[in-house]
N, C-alpha and C positions, 0 to 999 in steps of 0.2 A: 504493500500500500504506500509506504513512504517513498519507495523508489519511483513509483508512478507519479506521485505528487511533485517530487523533485524535478522530474523531467518536464512535467507540465509547467512548473514555475520557470524553468530555463527557457522553454519555448516562448512563453509569454514575455520574459525579459528580453529575449532576442527580437521579438516582434516590436517591442517598444523602442528599440534602438535603431535609428536610421543613420547610416554612414553616408555622408555627402562629401566625398573627396577627403579633405584634411580636417573636417569637422564631423562630430557625432551629435545627433539630436536625440535626446531621451524624452519620450512623450509623456508617459504617466508612470509615477512610482510612489510608493507609500513610505514615508519616513516618520516614525514616531506617531503613527495613527493618523497623520495628516497626508492628504493627497497633494503631491506637487506635480505641476504640469510643465512640459516643454522647457527643457534645459539644454543649452548648447555647450558641448565639451570639445576638447581637442582630441583628435584621433592620432596625433603625432606625439611621441614620447619626448619630454623635455620642453614642450610648448604649452602655453595656456591661452585662453581667450580673454583679451582685455579690450573693452569698448568695441566689441564685435569683430576684432581682428586677432589673428594668431600672432602671439609674441613669444619670444624665447624666454624661459625662466632663467634669471640671472644666477650665477654661482652662489652669491651671497644669500639670495632668497632660498635656493635649494638647500644650503647649509642650515639656514634658520628652520626650514620645514623639517629637516632630518632631526635636528636637535629637539624641536617641539614634539615630533612624533615619539622620540625616545622618552622624553619627559612624561608625555601623556600615557605611554605604555606602563611606565612605573607607577604613575598615579592610579591608573585603572586597576592594576594588580593589587595595590595597597588597599584601595576602596573595596574591591571584591573580597579580600581576605577579612576586612573588618565586618562586612555584611554577612559573610559566612559564619564568623564567630557569633554574631548577634542572633542569626537564625538558629544555630545549634543551641544557644542559651535559651531561646524562647521555646524550642521544641522540648528541651529538658524540663522547663517549667510546666509546660502543658502535660507532659507525662507524669510529673510529680503530683499534679492536681487531678490526675485520672481522666483527662479529656481524650487522650489518644493512646 
């Protein structure tokens, strides 16, 4: 069942992406429960779209993005660890009260 739904999701995702030369247009996608429509992205690696035109990402911006991604990864891992500890604690409390 999950393999079929995964393939269906991939087909739908591919149908929503239109490649027009050096630009990709994503029609509809759901992010955080909200529907976003028509987003133009670059199909060329190392380039981004600014003011409707393809521009090369500078080395300094690439470095900043890389550092930010690394920092975000560490923060996500720390926050996940904290939420797992809290979840475990609340499950233990529920068991002690005889709820589960």
